[in-house]
C-alpha positions in Angstrom: 108.8 75.5 85.7 110.2 79.0 86.5 107.9 81.9 87.1 107.0 83.5 83.8 108.1 80.5 81.8 105.2 78.9 79.9 102.7 81.4 81.4 100.3 80.8 78.5 100.3 77.1 79.3 99.8 77.8 83.0 96.9 80.1 82.2 95.3 77.7 79.8 95.6 74.8 82.4 94.3 77.0 85.2 91.4 78.3 83.1 90.2 74.7 82.5 89.2 74.6 86.2 86.6 77.3 85.8 83.1 75.9 86.5 84.4 73.0 88.5 83.2 72.5 92.1 85.3 73.9 94.9 83.0 72.4 97.6 80.0 70.1 97.3 77.4 69.3 99.9 78.7 71.6 102.6 76.6 71.7 105.8 76.8 74.5 108.4 78.1 73.2 111.7 75.5 75.1 113.7 72.0 76.2 113.1 71.6 80.0 112.8 71.4 80.8 116.5 71.0 83.8 118.9 74.2 83.4 120.9 76.4 83.7 117.7 74.3 86.6 116.6 74.8 88.3 120.0 78.5 87.7 119.9 78.8 89.1 116.4 76.7 92.2 117.3 78.8 92.9 120.4 82.0 92.6 118.5 80.7 95.0 115.8 79.1 97.4 118.2 75.7 96.9 116.4 72.7 97.5 118.6 70.1 97.1 115.9 67.0 95.7 117.6 66.2 93.7 114.5 69.0 91.3 115.7 67.5 90.5 119.1 64.2 89.1 120.5 61.6 86.6 119.4 61.5 87.8 115.8 65.3 88.3 115.4 67.1 88.0 112.1 70.8 87.5 111.6 72.9 90.4 110.4 73.3 89.9 106.6 77.1 90.3 106.8 77.2 87.1 109.0 76.5 85.1 105.8 79.9 83.5 105.6 80.1 82.9 109.3 77.4 80.2 109.1 79.5 78.3 106.5 82.8 78.3 108.3 84.3 75.0 109.4 86.4 76.1 112.3 89.6 74.3 113.2 88.3 70.9 112.3 87.4 72.0 108.8 84.6 70.9 106.5 83.9 67.7 104.6 83.0 68.3 100.9 86.0 70.4 99.7 86.7 69.2 96.2 90.0 68.0 94.7 89.6 70.5 91.9 90.3 73.6 94.0 93.4 72.0 95.6 94.6 70.9 92.2 94.2 74.5 90.9 96.2 76.0 93.8 98.8 73.2 93.4 99.2 74.0 89.7 99.9 77.7 90.5 102.2 76.7 93.4 104.3 74.5 91.0 104.5 77.3 88.5 106.1 79.5 91.1 103.0 81.5 92.2 103.1 80.1 95.7 102.3 83.2 97.7 98.6 84.0 98.4 96.6 87.0 99.6 92.9 87.6 99.9 91.9 90.6 97.9 88.2 91.2 98.2 84.7 89.6 98.6 81.2 90.3 97.4 78.0 89.2 99.0 74.4 89.2 97.9 71.5 88.7 100.3 68.3 87.2 99.0 66.4 86.7 102.2 67.1 87.2 105.9 68.4 84.3 108.0 66.6 83.5 111.3 67.5 81.4 114.3 66.8 77.8 113.6 67.7 77.9 109.9 69.9 75.0 108.8 72.6 76.1 106.3 73.9 74.1 103.3 76.2 75.4 100.6 78.1 74.6 97.5 81.0 76.5 95.9 82.3 76.7 92.4 85.6 78.0 90.8 84.0 80.9 89.0 87.0 82.5 87.3 90.8 82.6 86.9 92.2 85.8 85.5 94.9 86.3 83.0 98.3 86.9 84.5 98.4 90.3 86.3 101.2 92.4 87.7 100.5 94.1 91.0 102.5 95.9 93.6 102.9 92.6 95.5 104.1 90.7 92.4 102.8 88.8 89.3 100.1 86.2 89.5 96.5 85.1 88.9 93.3 86.1 90.6 91.1 83.1 91.5 87.4 83.8 92.3 85.1 81.3 93.9 81.4 81.7 94.4 79.6 80.1 97.3 75.8 79.6 97.1 74.2 79.5 100.6 70.9 77.7 100.9 68.2 77.0 103.5 65.7 74.2 102.7 67.2 73.9 99.2 66.5 77.6 98.4 69.4 80.0 97.8 69.4 82.7 100.5 72.7 84.4 99.5 75.9 84.2 97.5 79.5 84.9 98.6 82.2 85.6 96.1 85.8 85.4 97.4 88.8 86.4 95.5 92.5 85.6 96.1 95.7 86.4 94.3 98.2 83.6 93.8 101.4 85.4 93.0 105.2 85.3 92.9 106.5 88.2 95.1 108.1 91.1 93.2 111.9 91.1 93.5 113.2 94.3 95.2 116.8 95.0 94.5 118.5 97.0 97.2 122.2 96.4 96.4 124.4 99.3 95.2 124.6 99.7 91.5 127.7 98.5 89.7 130.1 101.1 88.2 128.5 100.4 84.8 125.0 100.8 86.3 126.0 103.9 88.2 127.2 105.5 85.0 123.7 105.0 83.5 122.0 106.8 86.4 120.8 110.3 85.8 123.4 113.0 86.6 122.7 115.7 89.1 120.1 118.1 87.8 118.7 115.6 85.3 115.2 114.4 86.0 114.9 110.7 86.2 112.0 109.3 84.0 110.7 107.0 86.7 106.9 106.9 87.3 106.1 107.1 91.0 104.2 104.1 92.5 100.4 104.5 92.4 98.1 104.3 95.3 95.9 101.2 95.5 92.6 101.7 93.7 89.4 101.5 95.7 87.1 98.5 95.1 84.1 99.8 93.3 81.0 97.6 93.1 77.3 97.9 92.6 76.7 98.8 96.2 79.1 101.8 96.4 79.4 102.9 92.8 77.2 105.9 93.5 79.5 107.1 96.2 82.5 107.1 93.9 80.5 108.8 91.1 79.8 111.6 93.7 83.4 111.9 94.5 84.3 112.3 90.9 81.9 115.4 90.9 83.3 116.7 94.2 80.2 115.6 96.2 80.3 113.5 99.3 77.1 111.6 99.2 75.5 109.9 102.3 72.8 107.3 101.9 69.3 108.0 103.4 66.8 105.2 104.0 63.5 105.7 102.3 61.7 103.9 105.2 63.0 105.4 108.4 65.0 108.3 106.9 68.1 107.2 108.8 71.4 108.4 107.3 74.1 105.7 106.9 77.8 105.5 105.9 79.6 103.6 104.6 77.1 102.7 101.8 75.1 99.5 102.3 72.6 97.6 100.1 69.9 98.1 102.8 69.1 100.0 106.0 70.8 98.6 109.1 68.1 100.3 111.2 64.9 99.1 109.7 65.9 96.7 106.9 64.4 98.8 104.1 66.2 98.2 100.7 65.2 101.6 99.2 67.2 104.8 99.7 68.2 108.1 98.3 71.2 110.4 99.0 72.0 113.7 100.7 75.1 115.7 100.1 77.4 116.3 103.1 78.1 119.9 103.9 81.7 119.1 104.6 82.1 120.1 108.2 83.2 117.6 110.8 85.4 116.8 113.8 88.0 114.1 114.5 86.2 111.4 116.5 89.3 109.2 116.8 92.5 108.7 114.9 95.7 106.6 114.4 99.1 107.6 113.1 100.5 105.2 110.6 104.2 104.5 111.0 104.6 100.9 109.7 104.6 99.0 107.5 105.9 101.3 104.7 104.1 100.8 101.5 104.7 102.2 98.0 102.9 105.5 97.2 102.5 106.2 101.0 104.8 108.3 103.0 104.6 107.6 106.7 104.0 108.8 109.3 100.5 110.1 108.5 97.2 110.5 110.3 94.1 108.5 109.5 91.0 109.8 111.2 87.6 108.6 112.0 85.7 111.8 111.1 82.3 112.6 112.5 80.4 114.6 110.0 78.0 117.4 111.0 75.2 115.1 109.6 76.0 112.5 112.3 77.6 109.7 110.3 81.3 108.8 110.5 83.8 108.0 107.8 87.5 107.1 107.7 89.9 109.3 105.8 93.2 111.1 106.0 93.6 114.2 108.1 95.8 116.8 106.2 97.0 120.3 106.7 98.5 119.7 110.1 101.5 117.6 111.3 100.6 114.1 112.2 101.6 114.7 115.9 99.3 117.6 116.2 96.0 115.8 115.3 93.7 115.7 118.3 90.3 114.2 119.1 87.7 116.9 118.7 89.7 118.9 116.1 87.5 120.6 113.5 88.1 119.6 109.9 86.6 120.4 106.6 86.2 118.2 103.5 88.3 118.7 100.4 89.2 116.5 97.5 92.8 115.5 96.8 94.0 114.6 93.4 96.3 111.6 94.2 97.3 110.9 90.6 95.9 111.3 87.1 93.3 108.7 87.7 92.5 108.8 91.4 90.8 111.6 93.5 89.9 111.0 97.2 88.0 112.8 99.9 90.2 114.0 102.7 89.7 116.3 105.7 91.8 119.4 106.3 92.3 120.6 109.9 90.6 123.9 110.5 92.4 126.5 112.7 90.3 127.7 115.6 89.8 131.4 115.5 91.9 133.2 118.1 93.7 129.9 118.8 
């Protein structure tokens, strides 16, 4: 079956897999343990004391790590998931890319906890056209348990797609004749930037951006400021928080210059900075207002909001000229 041919039939057949098991009776290969927690924290640069000592808990974001099968894999993966992917492969949607994940934490994990899990095929989207190509988003939900009680959920979404065809050959004489003449504007929409993933944990941040406010979370318990937005405090674990508005002043803490790969809607080279705000938190954004090869660590910057297209506005940081420099 060619791509696009019989797509309604493909969708109907794929949709029938919703609710079927993707994995049954999964068992974590290791108990939750201090060495793995230590390695994780060292890799992430997380020195939170809650993750060390006699009363240690595991970082919540390690949830998936305890379920991973390593090179030898896991027993319990169902035939249904492989059949679904095979169906999409056979229909021409043979490429795959992971798009996003969501996690929910119901209770902390502690050293000694024995992990079990099941997974279900939660949804298959209608056929979608993306910058990569046309295909279907497949979402699985994993329920992670300790002692039979659910301690967290992990949703993982992939796109099974047929890559978009990019024609680079010169136009035929007939095609060239149809191209706009000099001085005539071509009615071609420019490619759009990828949309940010907005979920329940960060929706307040993007609402603030829409009102030209850069909001930082502040823990109700220990009053620690944090960025990016998280569902709970990574200093004391308190789930309650409010926000403060950033004043907009900052400096370039570190940066990279993007040259490759080229991607539609981006025009390399450009500078991406890790910006240290005056409030003490850091965020990643573009550095504008100065050539990419003149960005420097310690450079002062100021927040502004850039209208990327008719739907998307983003916070960026403009280089500030030093007085007398």
